[in-house]
All heavy atoms as an XYZ file, in Angstrom:
886
protein
N       0.845     -1.194     -0.013
C      -0.005     -0.016     -0.015
C       0.885      1.172     -0.016
O       1.913      1.288      0.686
C      -0.937      0.009      1.190
C      -1.819      1.112      1.252
S      -2.963      1.056      2.623
C      -3.034      2.697      3.127
N       0.472      2.198     -0.697
C       1.229      3.470     -0.774
C       0.419      4.539     -0.118
O      -0.811      4.585     -0.223
C       1.487      3.898     -2.223
C       2.384      2.928     -3.040
C       2.445      3.357     -4.515
C       3.771      2.828     -2.484
N       1.125      5.455      0.621
C       0.483      6.593      1.194
C       0.470      7.746      0.141
O       1.182      7.658     -0.821
C       1.228      7.012      2.507
C       1.048      5.958      3.534
C       2.007      4.983      3.733
C      -0.016      6.007      4.413
C       1.836      4.086      4.744
C      -0.217      5.058      5.320
C       0.739      4.061      5.545
N      -0.364      8.715      0.371
C      -0.583      9.761     -0.641
C       0.763     10.395     -1.090
O       0.927     10.748     -2.238
C      -1.520     10.836     -0.152
O      -1.053     11.453      1.076
N       1.728     10.512     -0.169
C       3.000     11.142     -0.537
C       3.907     10.163     -1.333
O       4.948     10.529     -1.752
C       3.723     11.727      0.693
C       4.075     10.633      1.691
O       3.317      9.693      1.801
O       5.102     10.830      2.387
N       3.529      8.854     -1.417
C       4.332      7.884     -2.073
C       3.754      7.413     -3.448
O       4.354      6.564     -4.105
C       4.429      6.676     -1.181
C       5.068      6.961      0.101
C       4.993      5.731      1.065
O       3.975      5.062      1.091
O       6.027      5.531      1.808
N       2.630      8.010     -3.872
C       2.030      7.554     -5.124
C       2.858      7.995     -6.287
O       3.368      9.137     -6.351
C       0.569      8.147     -5.207
C      -0.250      7.524     -4.119
C      -0.007      7.915     -6.593
C      -1.683      8.065     -4.050
N       3.016      7.116     -7.218
C       3.918      7.314     -8.344
C       3.069      7.498     -9.629
O       2.066      6.796     -9.796
C       4.839      6.044     -8.517
C       5.763      6.203     -9.694
C       5.621      5.744     -7.263
N       3.536      8.351    -10.434
C       2.844      8.638    -11.730
C       2.992      7.463    -12.647
O       4.025      6.737    -12.610
C       3.503      9.891    -12.387
O       3.039      9.969    -13.758
N       2.006      7.209    -13.454
C       2.021      6.097    -14.443
C       3.182      6.228    -15.349
O       3.769      5.205    -15.808
C       0.708      6.057    -15.239
C       0.715      5.036    -16.295
C      -0.445      5.858    -14.271
N       3.586      7.438    -15.719
C       4.706      7.658    -16.629
C       6.003      7.116    -16.086
O       6.910      6.870    -16.841
C       4.884      9.182    -16.898
C       3.630      9.758    -17.562
O       2.928      8.998    -18.220
O       3.411     10.950    -17.371
N       6.087      6.862    -14.769
C       7.377      6.386    -14.187
C       7.512      4.860    -14.257
O       8.488      4.367    -13.839
C       7.404      6.914    -12.701
C       7.524      8.380    -12.651
C       7.671      8.884    -11.217
O       8.332      8.176    -10.402
O       7.125      9.950    -10.873
N       6.499      4.209    -14.755
C       6.603      2.765    -14.866
C       7.224      2.330    -16.208
O       6.719      2.717    -17.285
C       5.163      2.104    -14.770
C       4.635      2.115    -13.383
C       3.673      3.053    -13.031
C       5.095      1.234    -12.415
C       3.185      3.052    -11.752
C       4.620      1.260    -11.131
C       3.614      2.178    -10.790
N       8.322      1.653    -16.146
C       9.065      1.291    -17.384
C       8.994     -0.245    -17.631
O       9.411     -0.693    -18.677
C      10.497      1.710    -17.299
C      10.640      3.235    -17.177
O       9.860      3.950    -17.815
N      11.610      3.696    -16.501
N       8.578     -1.029    -16.652
C       8.731     -2.481    -16.776
C       7.382     -3.125    -17.176
O       7.157     -4.318    -16.926
C       9.083     -3.018    -15.382
C      10.446     -2.477    -14.899
C      10.833     -3.056    -13.603
O      10.293     -4.076    -13.196
O      11.703     -2.397    -12.931
N       6.555     -2.465    -17.991
C       5.326     -3.044    -18.429
C       5.608     -3.828    -19.706
O       6.211     -3.285    -20.653
C       4.286     -1.959    -18.754
C       3.017     -2.587    -19.307
C       3.974     -1.194    -17.464
N       5.265     -5.118    -19.798
C       5.517     -5.913    -21.013
C       4.794     -5.357    -22.204
O       3.679     -4.857    -22.042
C       5.052     -7.311    -20.641
C       4.678     -7.297    -19.247
C       4.638     -5.895    -18.739
N       5.357     -5.408    -23.382
C       4.758     -4.847    -24.581
C       3.778     -5.786    -25.211
O       2.720     -5.368    -25.615
C       5.848     -4.444    -25.580
C       6.653     -3.326    -25.086
C       7.639     -2.806    -26.120
O       7.400     -2.988    -27.338
O       8.620     -2.248    -25.710
N       4.016     -7.118    -25.250
C       3.136     -8.033    -25.939
C       2.678     -9.099    -24.855
O       3.428     -9.770    -24.271
C       3.854     -8.811    -26.999
C       4.257     -7.978    -28.232
C       3.054     -7.529    -28.975
O       1.981     -8.188    -29.036
N       3.158     -6.327    -29.575
N       1.355     -9.188    -24.757
C       0.745    -10.121    -23.815
C      -0.405    -10.744    -24.550
O      -1.247    -10.067    -25.145
C       0.225     -9.408    -22.555
C       1.386     -8.759    -21.843
C      -0.400    -10.417    -21.617
C       0.916     -7.916    -20.673
N      -0.587    -12.094    -24.456
C      -1.713    -12.746    -24.987
C      -2.758    -12.882    -23.883
O      -2.462    -13.393    -22.829
C      -1.309    -14.173    -25.527
C      -0.498    -14.058    -26.748
C      -0.192    -15.490    -27.329
O      -1.097    -16.364    -27.191
O       0.822    -15.616    -27.970
N      -3.996    -12.384    -24.145
C      -5.030    -12.427    -23.182
C      -6.191    -13.271    -23.618
O      -6.580    -13.270    -24.789
C      -5.523    -11.019    -22.891
C      -4.469    -10.044    -22.349
C      -5.015     -8.629    -22.350
C      -3.954    -10.457    -20.994
N      -6.743    -14.069    -22.720
C      -7.945    -14.888    -22.977
C      -9.166    -13.994    -22.688
O      -9.249    -13.439    -21.618
C      -7.899    -16.084    -22.048
C      -9.050    -16.967    -22.156
O     -10.164    -16.509    -22.193
N      -8.808    -18.284    -22.189
N     -10.061    -13.916    -23.607
C     -11.270    -13.019    -23.459
C     -12.039    -13.320    -22.269
O     -12.503    -12.446    -21.499
C     -12.119    -13.137    -24.717
C     -13.311    -12.158    -24.606
C     -14.229    -12.261    -25.771
C     -15.477    -11.443    -25.709
N     -15.849    -10.762    -24.561
N     -12.249    -14.571    -21.936
C     -13.001    -14.953    -20.729
C     -12.305    -14.499    -19.414
O     -12.954    -14.013    -18.551
C     -13.167    -16.518    -20.723
C     -14.243    -16.989    -19.809
C     -14.490    -18.443    -20.019
N     -14.138    -19.085    -18.635
C     -13.629    -20.236    -18.476
N     -13.297    -20.982    -19.492
N     -13.404    -20.654    -17.272
N     -10.972    -14.662    -19.352
C     -10.259    -14.201    -18.179
C     -10.335    -12.662    -18.065
O     -10.439    -12.131    -16.981
C      -8.819    -14.669    -18.292
C      -8.713    -16.182    -18.124
C      -7.249    -16.675    -18.429
O      -6.448    -15.879    -18.965
O      -6.956    -17.800    -18.074
N     -10.227    -11.981    -19.176
C     -10.329    -10.502    -19.157
C     -11.644    -10.056    -18.671
O     -11.758     -9.149    -17.823
C      -9.924     -9.919    -20.540
C     -10.269     -8.469    -20.605
C      -8.493    -10.221    -20.953
N     -12.738    -10.677    -19.206
C     -14.032    -10.328    -18.767
C     -14.252    -10.556    -17.247
O     -14.822     -9.698    -16.577
C     -15.154    -11.085    -19.592
C     -15.159    -10.679    -20.988
O     -14.657     -9.564    -21.341
O     -15.694    -11.463    -21.825
N     -13.713    -11.693    -16.807
C     -13.869    -12.018    -15.360
C     -13.061    -11.036    -14.541
O     -13.540    -10.575    -13.501
C     -13.340    -13.443    -15.154
C     -13.658    -13.917    -13.739
S     -13.369    -15.661    -13.406
C     -11.910    -16.077    -14.370
N     -11.906    -10.626    -14.980
C     -11.085     -9.693    -14.283
C     -11.801     -8.306    -14.201
O     -11.759     -7.657    -13.173
C      -9.711     -9.548    -14.880
N     -12.417     -7.893    -15.320
C     -13.074     -6.660    -15.373
C     -14.288     -6.604    -14.351
O     -14.503     -5.655    -13.661
C     -13.563     -6.338    -16.777
C     -12.479     -5.892    -17.700
C     -13.126     -5.625    -19.149
C     -12.104     -5.169    -20.108
N     -12.640     -4.983    -21.488
N     -14.974     -7.756    -14.388
C     -16.134     -7.878    -13.438
C     -15.717     -7.792    -12.024
O     -16.281     -7.154    -11.206
C     -16.879     -9.156    -13.733
C     -18.119     -9.338    -12.870
C     -18.803    -10.643    -13.131
O     -18.358    -11.454    -13.960
N     -19.941    -10.838    -12.512
N     -14.600     -8.484    -11.736
C     -14.038     -8.492    -10.327
C     -13.610     -7.036     -9.924
O     -14.017     -6.530     -8.857
C     -12.851     -9.432    -10.198
C     -12.103     -9.363     -8.899
C     -13.016     -9.886     -7.777
C     -10.868    -10.244     -8.931
N     -12.964     -6.381    -10.806
C     -12.458     -4.999    -10.559
C     -13.672     -4.050    -10.367
O     -13.727     -3.281     -9.434
C     -11.523     -4.489    -11.665
C     -11.227     -3.024    -11.462
C     -10.227     -5.270    -11.623
N     -14.663     -4.202    -11.231
C     -15.841     -3.312    -11.145
C     -16.591     -3.585     -9.811
O     -17.125     -2.652     -9.231
C     -16.795     -3.549    -12.277
C     -16.266     -3.030    -13.612
C     -17.058     -3.386    -14.827
O     -18.109     -4.090    -14.677
O     -16.664     -3.044    -15.939
N     -16.599     -4.870     -9.342
C     -17.279     -5.192     -8.192
C     -16.725     -4.581     -6.913
O     -17.429     -4.124     -6.015
C     -17.321     -6.744     -7.997
O     -17.900     -7.329     -9.115
C     -18.105     -7.097     -6.732
N     -15.355     -4.538     -6.897
C     -14.691     -4.014     -5.664
C     -14.199     -2.597     -5.806
O     -13.572     -2.086     -4.883
C     -13.528     -4.995     -5.279
C     -12.431     -4.998     -6.385
C     -14.032     -6.397     -4.931
C     -11.183     -5.754     -6.028
N     -14.511     -1.914     -6.898
C     -13.963     -0.576     -7.180
C     -14.786      0.430     -6.277
O     -15.965      0.377     -6.147
C     -14.168     -0.171     -8.607
O     -13.268     -1.069     -9.350
C     -13.631      1.239     -8.873
N     -14.012      1.338     -5.690
C     -14.613      2.476     -4.928
C     -13.618      3.578     -5.071
O     -12.468      3.441     -5.444
C     -14.841      2.047     -3.469
C     -13.580      1.825     -2.665
S     -13.858      1.635     -0.909
C     -14.589      0.021     -0.879
N     -14.000      4.734     -4.728
C     -13.185      5.921     -4.818
C     -12.069      5.816     -3.792
O     -12.332      5.634     -2.603
C     -14.030      7.212     -4.561
C     -13.285      8.485     -4.883
C     -12.980      8.679     -6.298
O     -13.733      8.210     -7.187
O     -11.903      9.270     -6.622
N     -10.862      5.933     -4.214
C      -9.720      5.855     -3.302
C      -9.376      7.260     -2.740
O      -9.308      8.168     -3.498
C      -8.481      5.293     -4.007
C      -7.268      5.233     -3.059
C      -7.269      4.414     -1.933
C      -6.089      5.930     -3.461
C      -6.158      4.351     -1.173
C      -4.972      5.840     -2.652
C      -5.009      5.050     -1.476
N      -9.277      7.292     -1.495
C      -8.964      8.555     -0.844
C      -7.663      8.412     -0.005
O      -7.676      8.134      1.230
C     -10.134      8.990      0.092
C     -11.380      9.154     -0.620
C     -12.647      9.338      0.307
O     -12.459      9.899      1.398
O     -13.715      8.931     -0.120
N      -6.537      8.651     -0.661
C      -5.261      8.401      0.054
C      -5.042      9.304      1.255
O      -4.392      8.908      2.235
C      -4.199      8.683     -1.010
C      -4.848      9.383     -2.068
C      -6.301      9.043     -2.015
N      -5.707     10.458      1.262
C      -5.530     11.370      2.417
C      -6.184     10.824      3.668
O      -5.841     11.267      4.772
C      -6.042     12.747      2.074
C      -7.458     12.833      1.647
C      -7.749     12.474      0.197
O      -6.835     12.341     -0.593
O      -8.949     12.255     -0.141
N      -7.011      9.831      3.556
C      -7.633      9.142      4.734
C      -6.648      8.364      5.537
O      -6.840      8.060      6.646
C      -8.822      8.215      4.278
C     -10.049      8.904      3.934
C     -11.132      7.972      3.435
C     -11.335      6.789      4.306
N     -12.453      5.914      3.866
N      -5.543      7.947      4.867
C      -4.589      6.998      5.478
C      -3.349      7.806      5.851
O      -2.811      8.638      5.126
C      -4.263      5.914      4.520
C      -5.477      5.169      4.100
C      -6.110      5.411      2.901
C      -5.998      4.176      4.904
C      -7.278      4.766      2.499
C      -7.151      3.481      4.513
C      -7.756      3.802      3.314
O      -8.919      3.125      2.928
N      -2.787      7.538      7.013
C      -1.593      8.202      7.511
C      -0.498      7.192      7.696
O      -0.776      6.083      8.280
C      -1.910      8.922      8.838
C      -3.056      9.967      8.708
C      -2.686     11.082      7.869
C      -3.812     12.094      7.828
N      -3.999     12.729      6.539
N       0.689      7.536      7.404
C       1.793      6.699      7.652
C       2.299      6.894      9.065
O       3.132      7.737      9.381
C       2.904      7.006      6.623
C       4.039      6.046      6.691
O       4.225      5.307      7.665
N       4.879      6.025      5.685
N       1.681      6.217     10.005
C       1.960      6.395     11.456
C       3.384      6.150     11.808
O       3.982      6.827     12.601
C       1.019      5.462     12.253
C      -0.410      5.720     12.159
C      -0.871      7.130     12.646
O      -0.215      7.631     13.556
O      -1.768      7.670     12.022
N       4.006      5.150     11.183
C       5.433      4.834     11.513
C       6.291      6.123     11.129
O       7.147      6.466     11.911
C       5.845      3.622     10.720
C       7.308      3.284     10.925
C       7.725      2.647     12.092
C       8.287      3.570      9.941
C       9.082      2.364     12.260
C       9.633      3.237     10.154
C      10.026      2.630     11.330
O      11.340      2.373     11.503
N       6.024      6.665      9.959
C       6.792      7.831      9.499
C       6.672      8.961     10.478
O       7.651      9.590     10.862
C       6.245      8.260      8.124
C       6.748      9.494      7.539
C       8.051      9.573      7.021
C       6.055     10.680      7.607
C       8.525     10.740      6.501
C       6.510     11.880      7.096
C       7.763     11.933      6.547
O       8.271     13.102      6.049
N       5.445      9.221     10.977
C       5.194     10.336     11.924
C       5.814     10.045     13.253
O       6.343     10.942     13.945
C       3.734     10.679     12.044
C       3.200     11.220     10.823
C       2.238     10.553     10.014
C       3.629     12.450     10.329
C       1.752     11.084      8.844
C       3.150     13.010      9.103
C       2.223     12.293      8.406
O       1.784     12.833      7.230
N       5.843      8.825     13.711
C       6.501      8.474     14.954
C       8.014      8.694     14.885
O       8.622      9.222     15.789
C       6.234      7.022     15.342
C       4.840      6.736     15.802
C       4.541      5.245     16.030
O       5.402      4.424     15.816
N       3.352      4.942     16.476
N       8.566      8.318     13.707
C      10.010      8.598     13.528
C      10.333     10.114     13.552
O      11.294     10.538     14.167
C      10.503      7.930     12.224
C      10.454      6.465     12.283
C      11.923      8.356     11.884
C      11.316      5.750     13.282
N       9.478     10.853     12.870
C       9.676     12.358     12.861
C       9.580     12.857     14.307
O      10.404     13.711     14.674
C       8.649     12.998     12.012
C       8.886     12.985     10.507
C       7.691     13.679      9.786
C      10.234     13.633     10.152
N       8.687     12.427     15.093
C       8.568     12.841     16.483
C       9.805     12.553     17.257
O      10.291     13.337     18.086
C       7.355     12.248     17.166
C       6.044     12.861     16.785
C       4.872     12.190     17.547
C       3.521     12.663     17.035
N       2.429     12.016     17.666
N      10.354     11.312     17.098
C      11.611     10.916     17.738
C      12.743     11.802     17.325
O      13.576     12.193     18.174
C      11.871      9.375     17.472
C      10.991      8.511     18.258
S      11.276      6.736     18.022
C      12.899      6.507     17.496
N      12.839     12.099     16.096
C      13.904     13.000     15.593
C      13.804     14.400     16.252
O      14.796     14.935     16.641
C      13.900     13.034     14.052
C      14.253     11.698     13.456
C      14.766     14.187     13.534
C      14.047     11.565     11.958
N      12.539     14.860     16.295
C      12.371     16.241     16.833
C      12.777     16.203     18.345
O      13.420     17.094     18.823
C      10.924     16.642     16.739
C      10.517     16.954     15.263
C       9.049     17.195     15.107
O       8.278     17.136     16.099
O       8.584     17.485     13.956
N      12.323     15.144     19.105
C      12.730     15.062     20.489
C      14.192     14.961     20.665
O      14.787     15.608     21.603
C      12.021     13.812     21.117
C      10.566     14.067     21.332
C       9.956     12.753     21.949
C       8.450     12.877     22.059
N       7.842     11.714     22.696
N      14.882     14.210     19.798
C      16.333     14.086     19.896
C      17.048     15.406     19.615
O      17.962     15.768     20.270
C      16.788     12.971     18.965
C      18.288     12.760     19.001
C      18.545     11.292     19.097
C      20.050     11.090     19.207
N      20.424      9.939     19.915
N      16.479     16.130     18.584
C      17.033     17.408     18.248
C      16.890     18.450     19.419
O      17.712     19.291     19.579
C      16.317     17.977     17.006
N      15.847     18.253     20.224
C      15.628     19.119     21.351
C      16.457     18.686     22.575
O      16.455     19.334     23.616
C      14.140     19.115     21.739
C      13.245     19.784     20.737
C      11.776     19.527     20.984
O      11.395     18.907     22.008
O      10.964     20.064     20.233
N      17.218     17.598     22.421
C      18.107     17.193     23.500
C      17.584     16.057     24.326
O      18.226     15.610     25.275
N      16.380     15.621     24.075
C      15.821     14.599     24.854
C      16.480     13.219     24.525
O      16.837     12.988     23.349
C      14.312     14.449     24.588
C      13.591     13.496     25.465
C      12.063     13.523     25.257
O      11.536     14.577     24.963
O      11.491     12.408     25.370
N      16.687     12.413     25.539
C      17.321     11.105     25.313
C      16.283     10.091     24.908
O      15.258      9.988     25.571
C      17.975     10.620     26.631
C      18.600      9.260     26.440
C      19.123     11.604     27.061
N      16.556      9.463     23.788
C      15.606      8.494     23.275
C      16.089      7.100     23.618
O      17.172      6.731     23.359
C      15.509      8.578     21.707
C      15.210      9.987     21.224
C      14.502      7.564     21.136
C      13.880     10.501     21.682
N      15.221      6.381     24.358
C      15.630      5.064     24.827
C      14.881      4.003     23.937
O      13.684      4.106     23.646
C      15.193      4.827     26.250
C      15.939      5.712     27.217
C      15.592      5.446     28.668
O      15.095      4.352     28.969
O      15.758      6.375     29.456
N      15.681      3.025     23.526
C      15.025      2.007     22.688
C      14.360      1.026     23.616
O      14.675      0.897     24.786
C      16.062      1.272     21.855
O      17.021      0.689     22.671
N      13.422      0.271     23.086
C      12.772     -0.724     23.896
C      13.706     -1.846     24.192
O      14.503     -2.247     23.342
C      11.521     -1.203     23.199
C      10.426     -0.137     22.999
C       9.233     -0.721     22.244
O       9.256     -1.839     21.762
N       8.164      0.049     22.120
N      13.539     -2.466     25.367
C      14.456     -3.584     25.657
C      14.125     -4.795     24.739
O      13.014     -4.930     24.288
C      14.074     -3.964     27.145
C      12.746     -3.341     27.397
C      12.630     -2.189     26.466
N      15.186     -5.550     24.462
C      14.987     -6.719     23.611
C      14.082     -7.736     24.293
O      14.123     -7.883     25.489
C      16.338     -7.363     23.258
N      13.303     -8.449     23.480
C      12.411     -9.434     24.075
C      13.232    -10.559     24.672
O      14.184    -11.006     24.134
C      11.563    -10.011     22.968
N      12.910    -10.898     25.940
C      13.639    -11.883     26.667
C      13.141    -13.306     26.362
O      13.881    -14.223     26.304
C      13.598    -11.633     28.239
O      12.233    -11.582     28.599
C      14.284    -10.364     28.569
N      11.840    -13.387     26.188
C      11.258    -14.780     25.871
C      11.088    -14.940     24.421
O      10.137    -14.371     23.828
C       9.951    -14.942     26.575
C       9.332    -16.243     26.400
O       9.960    -17.163     25.785
N       8.168    -16.487     26.941
N      11.964    -15.628     23.805
C      11.900    -15.839     22.353
C      10.931    -16.907     21.992
O      10.541    -17.081     20.802
C      13.293    -16.240     21.805
C      14.339    -15.143     22.016
C      14.143    -13.986     21.082
O      13.659    -14.165     20.003
N      14.456    -12.803     21.535
N      10.427    -17.695     22.917
C       9.480    -18.753     22.615
C      10.219    -19.958     22.163
O      11.520    -19.975     22.028
N       9.489    -20.975     21.878
C      10.114    -22.236     21.432
C      10.450    -22.137     19.942
O       9.594    -21.876     19.134
C       9.111    -23.398     21.655
C       9.706    -24.778     21.327
C       8.680    -25.860     21.648
C       9.307    -27.212     21.309
N       8.413    -28.274     21.550
N      11.633    -22.424     19.588
C      12.091    -22.378     18.208
C      12.046    -23.796     17.655
O      12.583    -24.713     18.215
C      13.541    -21.870     18.100
C      14.009    -21.888     16.654
C      13.619    -20.485     18.675
N      11.293    -23.974     16.602
C      11.075    -25.285     15.993
C      12.117    -25.535     14.918
O      12.500    -24.665     14.138
C       9.702    -25.359     15.375
C       8.524    -25.309     16.282
C       7.232    -25.317     15.461
C       8.539    -26.439     17.291
N      12.616    -26.730     14.880
C      13.466    -27.165     13.811
C      12.564    -27.789     12.770
O      11.977    -28.822     12.948
C      14.462    -28.268     14.333
C      15.424    -28.705     13.224
O      15.192    -28.362     12.054
O      16.355    -29.524     13.580
N      12.353    -26.992     11.710
C      11.349    -27.407     10.692
C      11.675    -28.734      9.992
O      10.789    -29.517      9.779
C      11.150    -26.298      9.664
C      10.590    -25.037     10.162
C      10.446    -23.979      9.083
C       9.178    -25.239     10.830
N      12.929    -28.941      9.744
C      13.392    -30.176      9.113
C      13.055    -31.366      9.998
O      12.530    -32.426      9.590
C      14.861    -30.204      8.703
C      15.102    -29.264      7.543
S      14.126    -29.741      6.085
C      14.828    -31.314      5.671
N      13.375    -31.226     11.294
C      13.154    -32.354     12.240
C      11.630    -32.582     12.358
O      11.145    -33.691     12.419
C      13.677    -31.970     13.632
N      10.807    -31.457     12.336
C       9.359    -31.672     12.437
C       8.835    -32.392     11.175
O       7.955    -33.256     11.286
C       8.673    -30.309     12.610
N       9.347    -31.983     10.027
C       8.957    -32.658      8.788
C       9.317    -34.132      8.759
O       8.479    -34.987      8.430
C       9.607    -31.939      7.548
C       9.322    -32.562      6.191
C       7.781    -32.510      5.876
C       9.997    -31.758      5.145
N      10.533    -34.414      9.199
C      10.973    -35.783      9.185
C      10.119    -36.675     10.177
O       9.735    -37.761      9.891
C      12.466    -35.887      9.618
C      13.386    -35.413      8.484
C      14.832    -35.327      8.986
O      15.121    -35.578     10.152
O      15.680    -34.984      8.100
N       9.821    -36.060     11.316
C       8.948    -36.733     12.325
C       7.573    -37.036     11.731
O       7.034    -38.089     11.901
C       8.875    -35.926     13.633
N       7.031    -36.051     11.056
C       5.691    -36.182     10.433
C       5.749    -37.308      9.377
O       4.872    -38.131      9.309
C       5.342    -34.870      9.826
O       4.090    -34.959      9.096
N       6.793    -37.310      8.519
C       6.863    -38.297      7.525
C       7.064    -39.730      8.103
O       6.493    -40.689      7.634
C       8.058    -38.030      6.571
C       7.835    -36.794      5.649
C       9.038    -36.431      4.901
C       6.677    -36.988      4.728
N       7.849    -39.768      9.162
C       8.108    -41.073      9.880
C       6.776    -41.564     10.416
O       6.441    -42.740     10.372
C       9.146    -40.920     11.000
O      10.328    -40.396     10.399
C       9.381    -42.221     11.694
N       5.999    -40.661     11.053
C       4.692    -41.021     11.601
C       3.775    -41.566     10.489
O       3.103    -42.597     10.655
C       4.091    -39.826     12.302
C       2.809    -40.149     12.989
C       2.195    -38.934     13.680
O       2.666    -37.835     13.495
N       1.175    -39.129     14.467
N       3.771    -40.895      9.340
C       2.876    -41.327      8.242
C       3.334    -42.653      7.699
O       2.508    -43.550      7.513
C       2.895    -40.275      7.137
C       2.152    -38.981      7.635
C       2.212    -40.770      5.864
C       2.260    -37.841      6.691
N       4.608    -42.818      7.544
C       5.149    -44.100      7.049
C       4.798    -45.257      8.008
O       4.483    -46.352      7.631
C       6.665    -44.044      6.788
C       7.019    -43.196      5.643
C       8.510    -43.154      5.456
N       8.832    -42.158      4.369
C       9.761    -41.305      4.496
N      10.467    -41.223      5.631
N      10.014    -40.464      3.549
N       4.841    -45.006      9.326
C       4.526    -45.956     10.292
C       3.056    -46.394     10.236
O       2.752    -47.578     10.271
N       2.217    -45.441      9.985
C       0.734    -45.714      9.828
C       0.553    -46.527      8.576
O      -0.264    -47.487      8.494
C      -0.061    -44.436      9.731
C      -0.177    -43.754     11.090
C      -1.023    -42.530     10.972
C      -1.140    -41.784     12.382
N      -1.835    -40.493     12.213
N       1.256    -46.190      7.491
C       1.160    -46.944      6.221
C       1.590    -48.366      6.407
O       0.944    -49.314      5.838
C       1.915    -46.261      5.118
C       1.357    -44.966      4.621
C       2.218    -44.180      3.638
O       3.356    -44.642      3.435
O       1.805    -43.192      3.129
N       2.706    -48.593      7.149
C       3.158    -49.943      7.299
C       2.140    -50.776      8.163
O       1.907    -51.940      7.864
C       4.519    -49.934      8.106
C       5.666    -49.473      7.258
C       6.958    -49.522      8.019
C       8.136    -49.038      7.161
N       9.360    -48.989      7.881
N       1.539    -50.133      9.183
C       0.555    -50.888      9.975
C      -0.621    -51.248      9.096
O      -1.167    -52.385      9.194
C       0.069    -49.999     11.160
C       1.136    -49.863     12.220
C       0.575    -48.959     13.360
C       1.651    -48.753     14.420
N       1.176    -47.862     15.473
N      -1.075    -50.348      8.220
C      -2.226    -50.628      7.369
C      -1.883    -51.739      6.394
O      -2.645    -52.607      6.096
C      -2.580    -49.368      6.593
C      -3.276    -48.283      7.476
C      -3.485    -47.010      6.535
C      -4.637    -48.741      8.019
N      -0.683    -51.762      5.840
C      -0.225    -52.803      4.916
C      -0.204    -54.162      5.629
O      -0.650    -55.155      5.093
C       1.156    -52.453      4.369
O       1.139    -51.141      3.758
C       1.577    -53.474      3.287
N       0.333    -54.127      6.857
C       0.363    -55.437      7.617
C      -1.015    -55.953      7.895
O      -1.250    -57.149      7.780
C       1.152    -55.231      8.993
C       2.621    -55.054      8.788
C       3.295    -54.866     10.147
C       4.787    -54.652      9.992
N       5.411    -54.337     11.281
N      -1.936    -55.079      8.238
C      -3.359    -55.448      8.514
C      -4.013    -56.047      7.199
O      -4.679    -57.003      7.190
C      -4.153    -54.265      8.983
C      -3.897    -53.893     10.409
C      -4.755    -52.737     10.830
N      -4.339    -52.243     12.130
C      -4.696    -51.117     12.636
N      -5.499    -50.321     11.904
N      -4.233    -50.694     13.782
N      -3.698    -55.444      6.102
C      -4.230    -55.917      4.798
C      -3.688    -57.298      4.526
O      -4.431    -58.196      4.101
C      -3.759    -54.953      3.666
C      -4.845    -54.163      3.111
C      -4.340    -53.393      1.955
C      -5.396    -52.546      1.312
N      -4.939    -51.810      0.159
N      -2.384    -57.487      4.744
C      -1.818    -58.850      4.467
C      -2.391    -59.887      5.364
O      -2.616    -60.997      4.920
C      -0.261    -58.778      4.612
C       0.484    -57.917      3.633
C       2.019    -57.836      3.981
C       0.341    -58.553      2.174
N      -2.628    -59.579      6.633
C      -3.227    -60.516      7.514
C      -4.664    -60.889      7.124
O      -5.033    -62.063      7.178
C      -3.255    -59.964      8.991
C      -1.889    -59.970      9.649
C      -2.012    -59.455     11.040
C      -0.641    -59.376     11.728
N      -0.724    -58.821     13.103
N      -5.410    -59.893      6.670
C      -6.781    -60.164      6.225
C      -6.777    -61.024      4.979
O      -7.696    -61.882      4.814
C      -7.519    -58.880      5.949
C      -7.895    -58.081      7.217
C      -8.690    -56.837      6.847
C      -9.001    -56.078      8.111
N      -9.761    -54.826      7.792
N      -5.856    -60.851      4.122
C      -5.816    -61.647      2.803
C      -5.343    -63.025      3.078
O      -5.639    -63.884      2.280
C      -4.925    -60.914      1.864
C      -5.440    -59.609      1.335
C      -4.482    -58.852      0.436
O      -3.412    -59.381      0.129
O      -4.846    -57.720     -0.022
N      -4.601    -63.213      4.150
C      -4.000    -64.579      4.442
C      -5.030    -65.572      4.965
O      -6.114    -65.488      5.125
C      -2.902    -64.460      5.403
């Protein structure tokens, strides 16, 4: 999302492909979707709060006030090893498959 002071003119876009093959059905569906959700955009309704907070901090620092950063988070929470979790999941699935295969073989015997 861009704020009103960040909106770029269409003339500044250089990376638009020149030749594109379009399917009429897809184009019609895209037009219908856009028309359905289209409303008047009012960029002035939105404010870049982060930007204004930074400006306030700069002004306070310029006035001599000491700016303290927030302390680092002490509780990082449990960090998961994704590969280990994936391997455990696959092992569990393979174990279930083996049990099902053994049951099938017993029934057929």
